[in-house]
Backbone as JSON, one array per atom type, in Angstrom:
{
  "sequence": "MTSTDPAPSQDLAGLTALVTGGGSGIGAATARLLTARGARVAVLDRDPAGAPEGTLAVQADVTSDEGVRAAVAEAVGELGGLHILVGNAGIGAIGTVEDNPDDEWQRVMDINVLGLVRTARAALPHLRKAAESRPGTASITHTCSIAATAGLPQRALYSASKGAVLALTLAMAADHVREGVRVNCVNPGTADTPWVGRLLGQAEDPAAERAALNARQPMGRLVSADEVAAAIVYLASPAAASVTGASLAVDGGMQGLRLRPAAD",
  "N": [[0.85, -1.19, 0.0], [0.66, 2.14, -0.93], [1.51, 5.57, -0.03], [-0.49, 7.09, -1.12], [-2.66, 5.49, -1.32], [-5.99, 4.7, -0.21], [-6.83, 4.26, 3.25], [-7.35, 0.95, 4.43], [-10.59, -0.5, 5.02], [-11.81, -1.04, 8.33], [-13.53, -3.11, 8.87], [-13.45, -5.67, 9.88], [-12.66, -5.57, 12.45], [-12.27, -6.78, 15.73], [-12.78, -9.38, 15.08], [-11.53, -12.75, 14.68], [-9.16, -14.81, 12.98], [-8.03, -17.73, 11.23], [-5.63, -18.88, 9.02], [-4.75, -21.41, 6.9], [-1.76, -22.64, 5.36], [-0.64, -20.15, 5.15], [1.83, -19.02, 4.82], [2.87, -18.23, 2.4], [2.21, -17.1, -1.0], [-1.22, -17.26, -2.01], [-2.34, -17.71, 0.51], [-0.73, -16.13, 2.26], [-1.24, -13.6, 1.19], [-3.96, -13.44, 1.78], [-3.93, -13.53, 4.6], [-2.57, -11.12, 5.1], [-4.44, -9.25, 4.11], [-6.72, -9.73, 5.7], [-5.65, -8.94, 8.17], [-5.1, -6.24, 7.63], [-7.66, -5.35, 7.41], [-8.52, -5.31, 9.98], [-8.84, -7.66, 11.47], [-7.66, -10.08, 13.89], [-5.13, -12.33, 13.29], [-4.1, -15.67, 12.79], [-1.58, -17.68, 11.37], [-1.29, -20.8, 10.02], [1.09, -23.04, 9.15], [3.31, -25.34, 7.52], [5.85, -24.38, 7.27], [6.12, -21.62, 8.76], [7.64, -19.33, 8.45], [7.3, -17.34, 6.57], [5.04, -15.98, 7.33], [2.87, -13.19, 7.35], [3.71, -9.9, 8.6], [2.56, -8.97, 11.8], [0.85, -11.08, 12.19], [0.02, -14.14, 13.94], [2.24, -16.72, 13.97], [2.0, -20.14, 13.5], [3.29, -23.32, 13.69], [2.54, -26.18, 11.85], [1.62, -29.28, 10.31], [-0.71, -30.11, 7.92], [-1.28, -32.75, 7.44], [-1.24, -34.1, 9.78], [-3.37, -35.05, 12.23], [-3.24, -34.77, 15.01], [-1.31, -32.75, 15.2], [-2.61, -30.63, 13.89], [-4.85, -30.24, 15.54], [-3.56, -29.38, 17.89], [-2.34, -27.04, 16.96], [-4.53, -25.45, 16.2], [-5.77, -25.17, 18.68], [-3.75, -23.74, 20.01], [-3.73, -21.36, 18.48], [-6.36, -20.41, 18.88], [-6.29, -20.05, 21.63], [-4.42, -17.96, 21.84], [-5.61, -15.96, 20.28], [-8.08, -15.67, 21.42], [-10.45, -16.77, 20.58], [-12.37, -17.85, 17.66], [-13.47, -16.78, 14.61], [-13.26, -16.89, 11.83], [-12.25, -19.21, 9.44], [-9.86, -20.01, 7.09], [-9.27, -22.31, 4.76], [-6.6, -23.07, 3.14], [-4.2, -24.38, 2.61], [-2.37, -26.41, 0.39], [-1.24, -28.53, -2.34], [0.22, -28.94, -5.63], [-0.08, -30.99, -8.63], [1.14, -32.74, -11.44], [0.27, -34.26, -14.54], [-1.22, -37.09, -16.32], [-3.68, -39.67, -15.56], [-2.05, -41.84, -15.73], [0.43, -41.1, -14.91], [1.05, -40.61, -12.21], [1.87, -42.39, -9.3], [0.19, -44.57, -6.9], [0.92, -43.75, -4.28], [1.46, -41.05, -4.58], [-1.02, -40.06, -5.34], [-2.37, -40.55, -2.94], [-0.92, -38.86, -1.22], [-1.4, -36.25, -2.24], [-4.21, -36.09, -2.05], [-4.41, -36.38, 0.71], [-3.3, -34.0, 1.68], [-4.66, -31.91, 0.23], [-7.41, -32.42, 0.51], [-8.09, -33.98, 2.92], [-6.61, -32.4, 4.63], [-8.15, -30.06, 4.82], [-10.39, -31.14, 6.04], [-9.38, -32.01, 8.54], [-8.6, -29.56, 9.68], [-11.01, -28.09, 9.75], [-12.51, -29.76, 11.41], [-11.21, -29.47, 13.85], [-11.63, -26.77, 14.25], [-14.38, -26.23, 14.25], [-15.91, -26.43, 16.77], [-15.16, -24.0, 17.98], [-15.94, -22.14, 16.08], [-18.7, -22.47, 16.18], [-19.23, -21.42, 18.7], [-18.55, -18.76, 18.21], [-20.54, -18.12, 16.37], [-22.78, -18.23, 17.97], [-22.32, -16.21, 19.86], [-21.88, -13.96, 18.32], [-23.72, -13.55, 15.84], [-23.56, -14.23, 12.33], [-20.87, -13.99, 11.87], [-19.31, -16.27, 11.73], [-17.4, -18.36, 9.71], [-16.23, -20.56, 7.09], [-13.87, -20.74, 4.58], [-12.78, -22.17, 1.64], [-9.88, -22.64, -0.41], [-10.3, -23.47, -3.57], [-10.34, -24.43, -6.97], [-10.16, -23.61, -10.48], [-9.76, -25.99, -11.68], [-11.57, -27.71, -10.6], [-13.89, -27.43, -11.99], [-13.46, -27.32, -14.7], [-12.08, -29.12, -17.42], [-8.74, -29.72, -17.45], [-5.71, -30.2, -19.2], [-3.19, -32.59, -18.29], [-3.56, -32.54, -15.53], [-4.81, -34.44, -13.88], [-4.76, -35.7, -11.26], [-4.56, -33.44, -9.54], [-6.91, -32.08, -10.32], [-8.86, -33.94, -9.54], [-8.55, -33.83, -6.77], [-9.32, -31.18, -6.23], [-11.9, -31.17, -7.22], [-13.05, -32.76, -5.28], [-12.77, -31.0, -3.14], [-14.6, -28.99, -3.84], [-17.05, -30.43, -3.74], [-16.97, -31.17, -1.05], [-17.15, -28.65, 0.16], [-19.8, -27.88, -0.47], [-21.25, -29.91, 0.87], [-20.46, -29.47, 3.54], [-21.48, -26.91, 3.88], [-24.22, -27.43, 3.87], [-24.41, -29.04, 6.14], [-23.78, -27.32, 8.27], [-25.18, -24.94, 8.16], [-27.42, -24.36, 9.77], [-26.26, -24.05, 12.16], [-25.17, -21.65, 12.06], [-22.76, -21.34, 10.77], [-21.12, -20.46, 7.95], [-20.11, -21.85, 4.78], [-17.96, -21.68, 2.11], [-16.28, -21.5, -1.12], [-13.44, -20.43, -3.06], [-12.63, -20.29, -6.47], [-9.83, -20.1, -8.0], [-8.31, -19.15, -11.15], [-5.35, -19.85, -13.05], [-2.92, -18.81, -10.93], [-0.53, -16.29, -10.11], [1.72, -17.42, -8.34], [4.17, -18.68, -5.91], [4.23, -21.49, -6.33], [3.37, -21.81, -9.01], [5.41, -20.39, -10.18], [7.56, -22.14, -9.67], [6.71, -24.3, -11.19], [6.82, -23.18, -13.78], [9.54, -22.82, -13.91], [10.43, -25.39, -14.33], [9.81, -25.93, -16.91], [10.69, -26.46, -20.39], [10.86, -24.17, -21.91], [10.47, -21.54, -20.2], [9.43, -18.9, -20.63], [7.76, -19.19, -22.86], [5.95, -21.03, -21.82], [4.77, -19.51, -19.77], [3.53, -17.54, -21.34], [1.66, -19.16, -22.63], [0.05, -19.93, -20.46], [-0.93, -17.45, -19.7], [-2.44, -16.83, -21.98], [-4.42, -18.74, -21.84], [-6.33, -17.84, -20.1], [-9.13, -15.77, -20.51], [-8.81, -12.99, -19.98], [-6.19, -12.64, -20.5], [-3.99, -12.78, -18.81], [-2.26, -13.95, -15.84], [-3.96, -14.65, -12.77], [-3.74, -12.62, -9.85], [-2.32, -13.15, -6.57], [-3.31, -11.38, -4.67], [-5.77, -10.67, -5.76], [-7.23, -13.04, -5.57], [-7.18, -13.28, -2.8], [-8.77, -11.1, -2.06], [-11.3, -11.98, -2.84], [-11.6, -14.22, -1.18], [-11.58, -12.99, 1.36], [-13.87, -11.42, 1.19], [-15.91, -13.45, 1.07], [-15.46, -14.58, 3.55], [-16.16, -12.61, 5.3], [-18.52, -10.69, 7.34], [-19.98, -9.22, 5.48], [-20.79, -10.99, 3.58], [-22.91, -12.37, 4.71], [-25.21, -13.72, 3.91], [-24.35, -15.61, 2.17], [-23.67, -18.84, 1.39], [-22.45, -22.11, 0.66], [-21.43, -21.46, -1.8], [-19.42, -21.08, -4.77], [-16.92, -19.08, -5.83], [-15.69, -17.83, -8.72], [-12.49, -16.77, -9.64], [-10.97, -16.14, -12.11], [-10.26, -14.83, -14.42], [-12.21, -15.09, -16.37], [-12.11, -17.66, -17.31], [-13.7, -19.93, -16.72], [-16.38, -19.26, -17.46], [-16.48, -17.9, -19.95], [-16.54, -18.03, -23.52], [-14.69, -17.26, -25.9], [-14.38, -16.02, -29.27], [-11.74, -16.82, -31.56], [-9.0, -14.52, -31.56], [-8.68, -11.95, -33.97], [-6.21, -11.88, -36.54]],
  "CA": [[0.0, 0.0, 0.0], [1.43, 3.36, -1.01], [0.99, 6.67, 0.79], [-1.67, 7.66, -1.77], [-3.78, 4.54, -1.25], [-6.87, 4.93, 0.94], [-6.67, 3.31, 4.35], [-8.33, -0.13, 4.3], [-11.69, -0.53, 5.98], [-11.58, -1.83, 9.54], [-14.81, -3.78, 9.09], [-13.26, -6.95, 10.55], [-12.17, -5.33, 13.8], [-12.93, -7.6, 16.74], [-12.89, -10.76, 14.62], [-10.29, -13.52, 14.68], [-9.1, -15.67, 11.8], [-6.93, -18.69, 11.06], [-5.39, -19.15, 7.61], [-3.78, -22.47, 6.69], [-0.93, -22.35, 4.19], [-0.55, -18.69, 5.11], [3.22, -18.58, 4.79], [3.27, -17.77, 1.07], [1.19, -17.11, -2.03], [-2.58, -16.81, -1.75], [-2.56, -17.7, 1.96], [-0.08, -14.96, 2.85], [-2.0, -12.42, 0.75], [-5.21, -13.43, 2.55], [-3.62, -13.15, 5.98], [-2.27, -9.69, 5.1], [-5.66, -8.47, 3.91], [-7.53, -9.86, 6.92], [-5.02, -8.1, 9.18], [-5.3, -4.84, 7.25], [-9.08, -5.02, 7.62], [-8.78, -5.21, 11.41], [-8.92, -8.95, 12.17], [-6.47, -10.68, 14.47], [-4.95, -13.46, 12.37], [-3.07, -16.69, 12.99], [-1.17, -18.39, 10.17], [-0.87, -22.18, 10.26], [1.86, -23.46, 7.98], [4.4, -26.26, 7.82], [7.0, -23.48, 7.42], [5.46, -20.32, 8.93], [8.59, -18.21, 8.44], [6.8, -16.29, 5.68], [3.79, -15.4, 7.83], [2.94, -11.73, 7.26], [3.92, -9.13, 9.83], [1.35, -8.72, 12.55], [0.07, -12.3, 12.39], [0.57, -15.16, 14.83], [2.73, -17.84, 13.19], [1.87, -21.42, 14.18], [3.82, -24.39, 12.86], [1.79, -27.44, 11.84], [1.47, -29.96, 9.03], [-2.13, -30.48, 7.87], [-1.45, -34.19, 7.35], [-1.24, -34.64, 11.14], [-4.56, -34.65, 12.98], [-2.8, -34.31, 16.33], [-0.65, -31.46, 15.02], [-3.6, -29.61, 13.55], [-5.65, -29.93, 16.74], [-2.73, -28.59, 18.8], [-2.13, -25.72, 16.37], [-5.78, -24.69, 16.3], [-5.93, -24.83, 20.1], [-2.8, -22.66, 20.31], [-4.19, -20.13, 17.85], [-7.57, -19.94, 19.57], [-5.88, -19.56, 22.94], [-3.75, -16.67, 21.69], [-6.52, -14.98, 19.69], [-9.25, -15.51, 22.27], [-11.64, -17.27, 19.9], [-12.18, -18.02, 16.22], [-14.63, -16.47, 13.78], [-13.01, -17.13, 10.41], [-11.26, -20.22, 9.06], [-9.55, -20.07, 5.67], [-8.56, -23.54, 4.44], [-5.88, -22.74, 1.91], [-3.02, -25.22, 2.4], [-2.54, -27.39, -0.67], [-0.11, -28.72, -3.25], [-0.16, -29.25, -7.0], [0.37, -32.25, -9.22], [1.14, -32.68, -12.9], [0.25, -35.55, -15.23], [-2.46, -37.81, -16.57], [-3.88, -40.73, -14.56], [-0.98, -42.83, -15.86], [1.73, -40.53, -14.56], [1.29, -40.52, -10.78], [1.61, -43.66, -8.6], [-0.8, -44.51, -5.83], [1.34, -43.01, -3.1], [1.33, -39.63, -4.87], [-2.46, -39.78, -5.22], [-2.7, -40.51, -1.51], [-0.29, -37.68, -0.62], [-2.1, -35.03, -2.66], [-5.54, -36.11, -1.43], [-4.23, -36.2, 2.14], [-3.06, -32.58, 1.94], [-5.65, -31.0, -0.37], [-8.78, -32.7, 0.96], [-8.13, -34.3, 4.34], [-6.1, -31.25, 5.37], [-9.3, -29.19, 5.11], [-11.24, -31.86, 7.0], [-8.76, -31.98, 9.88], [-8.63, -28.2, 10.21], [-12.39, -27.74, 10.08], [-12.93, -30.58, 12.55], [-10.67, -28.86, 15.06], [-12.09, -25.38, 14.39], [-15.83, -26.07, 14.31], [-16.45, -26.06, 18.09], [-14.89, -22.58, 18.23], [-16.77, -21.38, 15.16], [-20.07, -22.5, 16.7], [-19.29, -20.44, 19.8], [-18.55, -17.43, 17.6], [-21.85, -17.91, 15.77], [-23.74, -18.0, 19.05], [-22.09, -14.93, 20.54], [-21.92, -12.86, 17.36], [-24.27, -14.15, 14.63], [-23.14, -13.68, 11.04], [-19.42, -13.83, 11.78], [-18.59, -17.55, 11.66], [-17.32, -18.82, 8.32], [-15.12, -21.35, 6.56], [-13.68, -20.52, 3.15], [-11.75, -23.04, 1.08], [-9.28, -22.33, -1.7], [-10.53, -24.56, -4.51], [-9.61, -24.19, -8.21], [-10.82, -23.81, -11.77], [-9.61, -27.41, -12.02], [-12.74, -28.44, -10.11], [-15.06, -27.22, -12.85], [-13.07, -27.35, -16.11], [-11.1, -30.16, -17.71], [-7.44, -29.17, -17.8], [-4.77, -31.28, -19.53], [-2.05, -32.86, -17.41], [-3.9, -32.17, -14.15], [-5.82, -35.41, -13.43], [-4.74, -35.84, -9.81], [-4.89, -32.14, -8.94], [-8.32, -31.81, -10.58], [-9.66, -34.82, -8.69], [-8.52, -33.32, -5.39], [-10.08, -29.93, -6.13], [-13.3, -31.54, -7.35], [-13.46, -33.19, -3.95], [-12.91, -29.8, -2.3], [-15.87, -28.34, -4.18], [-18.13, -31.24, -3.18], [-16.87, -31.05, 0.4], [-17.66, -27.33, 0.53], [-21.26, -27.91, -0.53], [-21.75, -30.78, 1.93], [-20.26, -28.79, 4.81], [-22.43, -25.79, 3.96], [-25.52, -27.99, 4.26], [-24.32, -29.57, 7.49], [-23.53, -26.34, 9.32], [-25.91, -23.69, 7.95], [-28.32, -24.09, 10.89], [-25.42, -23.72, 13.3], [-24.68, -20.29, 11.86], [-21.42, -21.36, 10.19], [-21.18, -20.47, 6.49], [-18.99, -22.53, 4.14], [-17.86, -21.32, 0.7], [-14.94, -21.67, -1.68], [-13.01, -19.59, -4.17], [-12.02, -21.08, -7.54], [-8.91, -19.29, -8.81], [-7.66, -19.66, -12.34], [-3.91, -19.97, -12.81], [-2.52, -17.64, -10.16], [0.91, -16.01, -10.12], [2.15, -17.78, -6.99], [5.45, -19.38, -5.93], [4.11, -22.83, -6.92], [3.34, -21.66, -10.46], [6.77, -20.02, -10.55], [8.38, -23.36, -9.71], [6.24, -25.06, -12.35], [7.38, -22.55, -14.96], [10.97, -23.06, -13.9], [10.7, -26.75, -14.79], [9.48, -26.03, -18.33], [11.81, -26.32, -21.31], [10.89, -22.76, -22.3], [9.59, -20.89, -19.21], [8.73, -17.74, -21.17], [6.69, -19.68, -23.72], [4.94, -21.64, -20.96], [4.03, -18.41, -19.12], [2.67, -16.95, -22.36], [0.54, -20.07, -22.86], [-0.85, -19.84, -19.31], [-1.62, -16.15, -19.82], [-3.41, -16.89, -23.07], [-5.5, -19.66, -21.49], [-7.36, -17.08, -19.4], [-9.62, -14.77, -21.47], [-8.29, -11.66, -19.73], [-4.86, -12.6, -21.06], [-2.94, -12.71, -17.8], [-2.49, -14.76, -14.65], [-4.64, -14.04, -11.63], [-2.8, -12.31, -8.78], [-2.67, -13.66, -5.25], [-4.12, -10.36, -3.99], [-7.14, -10.74, -6.29], [-7.87, -14.2, -4.94], [-7.35, -12.95, -1.38], [-9.92, -10.19, -1.92], [-12.52, -12.8, -2.93], [-11.68, -15.02, 0.04], [-11.94, -12.14, 2.5], [-15.29, -11.09, 1.05], [-16.74, -14.59, 1.49], [-15.25, -14.83, 4.98], [-16.57, -11.47, 6.1], [-19.97, -10.54, 7.56], [-20.62, -8.66, 4.3], [-21.35, -12.12, 2.84], [-23.65, -13.12, 5.71], [-26.24, -14.55, 3.27], [-23.7, -16.43, 1.14], [-23.12, -20.11, 1.83], [-22.53, -23.11, -0.39], [-21.11, -20.8, -3.06], [-18.06, -21.13, -5.3], [-16.7, -17.81, -6.51], [-14.59, -17.95, -9.69], [-11.58, -15.64, -9.84], [-10.21, -16.89, -13.12], [-10.1, -14.09, -15.66], [-13.23, -15.51, -17.33], [-11.78, -18.97, -17.86], [-14.79, -20.89, -16.58], [-17.66, -18.92, -18.06], [-16.44, -17.23, -21.25], [-16.15, -18.78, -24.7], [-14.38, -16.21, -26.85], [-13.94, -16.39, -30.6], [-10.29, -16.54, -31.72], [-8.66, -13.15, -31.89], [-8.32, -11.74, -35.38], [-4.79, -11.57, -36.76]],
  "C": [[0.88, 1.24, 0.0], [0.79, 4.45, -0.19], [-0.25, 7.28, 0.18], [-2.87, 6.74, -1.74], [-4.66, 4.88, -0.06], [-6.63, 3.88, 2.01], [-7.73, 2.21, 4.2], [-9.41, -0.02, 5.36], [-11.32, -1.41, 7.16], [-12.84, -2.62, 9.9], [-14.66, -5.13, 9.8], [-12.69, -6.79, 11.95], [-12.98, -6.14, 14.81], [-13.11, -9.05, 16.34], [-11.52, -11.42, 14.62], [-10.33, -14.52, 13.53], [-7.89, -16.58, 11.85], [-6.83, -19.02, 9.58], [-4.37, -20.28, 7.5], [-3.01, -22.21, 5.39], [-0.71, -20.86, 4.03], [0.86, -18.15, 5.06], [3.68, -18.08, 3.45], [2.04, -17.69, 0.18], [-0.16, -16.56, -1.61], [-2.85, -16.74, -0.24], [-1.96, -16.49, 2.62], [-0.82, -13.69, 2.45], [-3.31, -12.3, 1.52], [-4.97, -13.0, 3.98], [-3.31, -11.66, 6.08], [-3.53, -8.86, 5.0], [-6.58, -8.56, 5.12], [-6.98, -8.96, 8.02], [-5.26, -6.63, 8.89], [-6.74, -4.39, 7.49], [-9.48, -5.09, 9.09], [-8.87, -6.51, 12.16], [-7.59, -9.29, 12.82], [-6.31, -12.06, 13.83], [-3.83, -14.37, 12.84], [-2.83, -17.39, 11.67], [-0.68, -19.77, 10.57], [-0.17, -22.65, 9.0], [2.94, -24.44, 8.43], [5.71, -25.49, 8.01], [6.46, -22.06, 7.55], [6.39, -19.13, 8.9], [8.11, -17.06, 7.58], [5.5, -15.68, 6.13], [3.89, -13.88, 7.83], [3.12, -11.07, 8.63], [2.58, -8.85, 10.5], [0.46, -9.92, 12.76], [0.78, -13.21, 13.37], [0.97, -16.36, 13.99], [2.68, -19.12, 14.02], [2.36, -22.51, 13.23], [2.96, -25.64, 12.98], [1.74, -27.97, 10.42], [0.03, -30.48, 8.98], [-2.35, -31.97, 7.68], [-1.48, -34.86, 8.72], [-2.46, -34.14, 11.9], [-4.17, -34.1, 14.35], [-2.14, -32.94, 16.23], [-1.62, -30.34, 14.72], [-4.42, -29.23, 14.78], [-4.85, -29.06, 17.72], [-2.54, -27.17, 18.27], [-3.38, -24.85, 16.46], [-6.02, -24.27, 17.75], [-4.99, -23.69, 20.49], [-3.28, -21.34, 19.74], [-5.4, -19.56, 18.56], [-7.22, -19.39, 20.94], [-5.25, -18.18, 22.86], [-4.7, -15.59, 21.2], [-7.74, -14.72, 20.57], [-10.54, -15.97, 21.63], [-11.35, -17.44, 18.43], [-13.5, -17.77, 15.51], [-14.48, -16.94, 12.34], [-11.94, -18.19, 10.24], [-11.09, -20.16, 7.54], [-8.7, -21.31, 5.43], [-7.87, -23.4, 3.1], [-4.7, -23.68, 1.62], [-3.29, -26.27, 1.32], [-1.29, -27.49, -1.51], [-0.65, -29.04, -4.63], [0.33, -30.61, -7.42], [0.22, -32.13, -10.73], [1.03, -34.1, -13.45], [-1.15, -36.07, -15.48], [-2.62, -38.88, -15.49], [-2.79, -41.78, -14.62], [0.33, -42.37, -15.22], [2.05, -40.49, -13.07], [0.96, -41.85, -10.1], [0.62, -43.46, -7.46], [-0.35, -43.66, -4.65], [1.28, -41.5, -3.33], [-0.14, -39.2, -4.83], [-2.85, -39.65, -3.75], [-2.13, -39.27, -0.84], [-1.05, -36.41, -0.96], [-3.5, -34.97, -2.05], [-5.44, -35.85, 0.07], [-4.07, -34.72, 2.48], [-4.24, -31.73, 1.48], [-7.06, -31.2, 0.14], [-8.82, -32.96, 2.47], [-7.52, -33.19, 5.2], [-7.2, -30.28, 5.74], [-10.2, -29.83, 6.16], [-10.66, -31.75, 8.41], [-8.86, -30.58, 10.5], [-10.04, -27.79, 10.61], [-12.88, -28.5, 11.3], [-12.44, -29.98, 13.86], [-11.26, -27.48, 15.32], [-13.59, -25.25, 14.66], [-16.38, -25.78, 15.71], [-16.27, -24.57, 18.4], [-15.73, -21.7, 17.31], [-18.23, -21.37, 15.62], [-20.24, -21.5, 17.85], [-19.33, -19.02, 19.25], [-19.92, -17.12, 17.0], [-22.91, -17.61, 16.82], [-23.58, -16.61, 19.66], [-22.17, -13.75, 19.6], [-22.41, -13.41, 16.02], [-23.79, -13.44, 13.36], [-21.65, -13.58, 10.86], [-18.66, -15.13, 11.57], [-18.59, -18.08, 10.22], [-16.1, -19.69, 8.09], [-15.04, -21.07, 5.07], [-12.52, -21.35, 2.67], [-11.17, -22.44, -0.19], [-9.42, -23.56, -2.58], [-9.75, -24.25, -5.79], [-10.53, -24.29, -9.4], [-10.75, -25.27, -12.18], [-10.77, -28.25, -11.52], [-13.9, -28.4, -11.09], [-14.74, -27.23, -14.33], [-12.01, -28.44, -16.31], [-9.81, -29.55, -18.21], [-6.49, -30.32, -18.14], [-3.65, -31.37, -18.51], [-2.32, -32.46, -15.95], [-4.89, -33.16, -13.52], [-5.88, -35.5, -11.91], [-5.14, -34.53, -9.13], [-6.38, -31.84, -9.11], [-9.22, -32.67, -9.71], [-9.69, -34.31, -7.26], [-9.37, -32.07, -5.24], [-11.57, -30.16, -6.41], [-13.86, -32.02, -6.03], [-13.63, -32.0, -3.01], [-14.23, -29.09, -2.58], [-17.05, -29.11, -3.59], [-18.15, -31.16, -1.66], [-17.44, -29.72, 0.88], [-19.18, -27.32, 0.56], [-21.85, -28.75, 0.61], [-21.61, -30.11, 3.3], [-21.22, -27.62, 4.97], [-23.8, -26.28, 4.39], [-25.51, -28.46, 5.71], [-24.35, -28.47, 8.56], [-24.32, -25.03, 9.18], [-26.8, -23.35, 9.15], [-27.57, -23.85, 12.19], [-24.85, -22.3, 13.19], [-23.28, -20.22, 11.29], [-21.57, -21.48, 8.67], [-19.93, -21.15, 5.92], [-19.04, -22.25, 2.64], [-16.47, -21.68, 0.18], [-14.7, -20.68, -2.8], [-12.31, -20.48, -5.19], [-11.1, -20.18, -8.37], [-8.59, -19.98, -10.14], [-6.18, -19.83, -12.03], [-3.43, -18.68, -12.15], [-1.0, -17.51, -10.16], [1.44, -16.18, -8.7], [3.51, -18.48, -7.05], [5.36, -20.78, -6.55], [4.1, -22.76, -8.44], [4.73, -21.24, -10.96], [7.7, -21.22, -10.63], [8.01, -24.23, -10.89], [6.83, -24.5, -13.64], [8.88, -22.81, -15.06], [11.36, -24.44, -14.4], [10.45, -26.92, -16.29], [10.73, -25.87, -19.2], [11.99, -24.87, -21.74], [9.96, -22.01, -21.35], [8.81, -19.71, -19.76], [7.56, -18.17, -22.05], [5.57, -20.3, -22.89], [4.12, -20.57, -20.24], [3.08, -17.75, -20.12], [1.45, -17.83, -22.62], [-0.46, -20.02, -21.7], [-1.61, -18.52, -19.32], [-2.74, -16.23, -20.85], [-4.6, -17.77, -22.73], [-6.64, -18.94, -20.77], [-7.81, -15.92, -20.29], [-9.1, -13.36, -21.23], [-6.83, -11.52, -20.17], [-3.73, -12.48, -20.07], [-3.27, -13.66, -16.66], [-3.24, -13.95, -13.6], [-3.59, -13.72, -10.56], [-3.27, -12.89, -7.46], [-3.56, -12.67, -4.5], [-5.57, -10.38, -4.47], [-7.9, -11.91, -5.69], [-8.14, -13.92, -3.47], [-8.56, -12.06, -1.17], [-11.23, -10.97, -1.97], [-12.7, -13.64, -1.68], [-12.16, -14.17, 1.21], [-13.39, -11.68, 2.39], [-16.17, -12.22, 1.55], [-16.63, -14.86, 2.98], [-15.85, -13.77, 5.86], [-18.07, -11.43, 6.33], [-20.7, -9.88, 6.4], [-21.27, -9.74, 3.45], [-22.22, -12.99, 3.75], [-24.75, -14.01, 5.13], [-25.67, -15.46, 2.2], [-23.14, -17.69, 1.78], [-23.36, -21.15, 0.76], [-22.19, -22.55, -1.77], [-19.67, -21.07, -3.47], [-17.88, -19.9, -6.18], [-15.48, -17.94, -7.43], [-13.81, -16.65, -9.77], [-10.56, -16.12, -10.85], [-10.04, -16.15, -14.43], [-11.08, -14.49, -16.75], [-13.05, -16.9, -17.86], [-12.94, -19.96, -17.8], [-15.99, -20.54, -17.45], [-17.63, -18.37, -19.46], [-15.96, -18.18, -22.35], [-15.91, -17.76, -25.82], [-14.03, -16.78, -28.24], [-12.45, -16.08, -30.72], [-10.05, -15.1, -32.11], [-8.25, -13.04, -33.34], [-6.85, -11.4, -35.5], [-4.62, -10.1, -37.14]]
}
């Protein structure tokens, strides 16, 4: 934020939030924005060294139920409660169904799907308390993907995991709506994050691969982490008090638009 930018709204003052995978990329951008909007924020990450300034860094691996429960308890103890959970921790995978062995399928599903389950399971008792004491403030928001709703080449395992995240979001929304806990997800297109940077670095021609990813999205560029964070924070905030069971695409038009080829 520059000196000419308006001060961010403090509409989340008095609320507390936990962001998994908040040490980099979309998670870090989300933690920064929640903090700027007045929330007290804890970042849960396997390597929380990149947790944004002003947040509580908690080390945990989402593949460990015991570790997640301890980390959530630590965060809630330090923050004094929990209103907002952002389930963002996840990993990518490349290849067709023939390219990844069973143990890789199990690893990606364990992190991308069961990681959300473990975190929500530990957080829900605290979110229910928040809903009772301050209705309209309790929410869970998952980072899903365009891969859940569009067929992408060389992404079979990743797409399967994110399709499960979308279905999980809908089921959880139905389960917890009468408890006052909203559950939504954001579906980013290809985002300019450290993981995508590493993916590009593995390509034979990184510049050509980046150009192809840009062209795949109708707006002609990658989505930024800050743009995805803005959508997550909206869904997590009381401004979206009537929104649950929703998936919000932040994909440069990739899901919904069918453009004619550009004229030469």
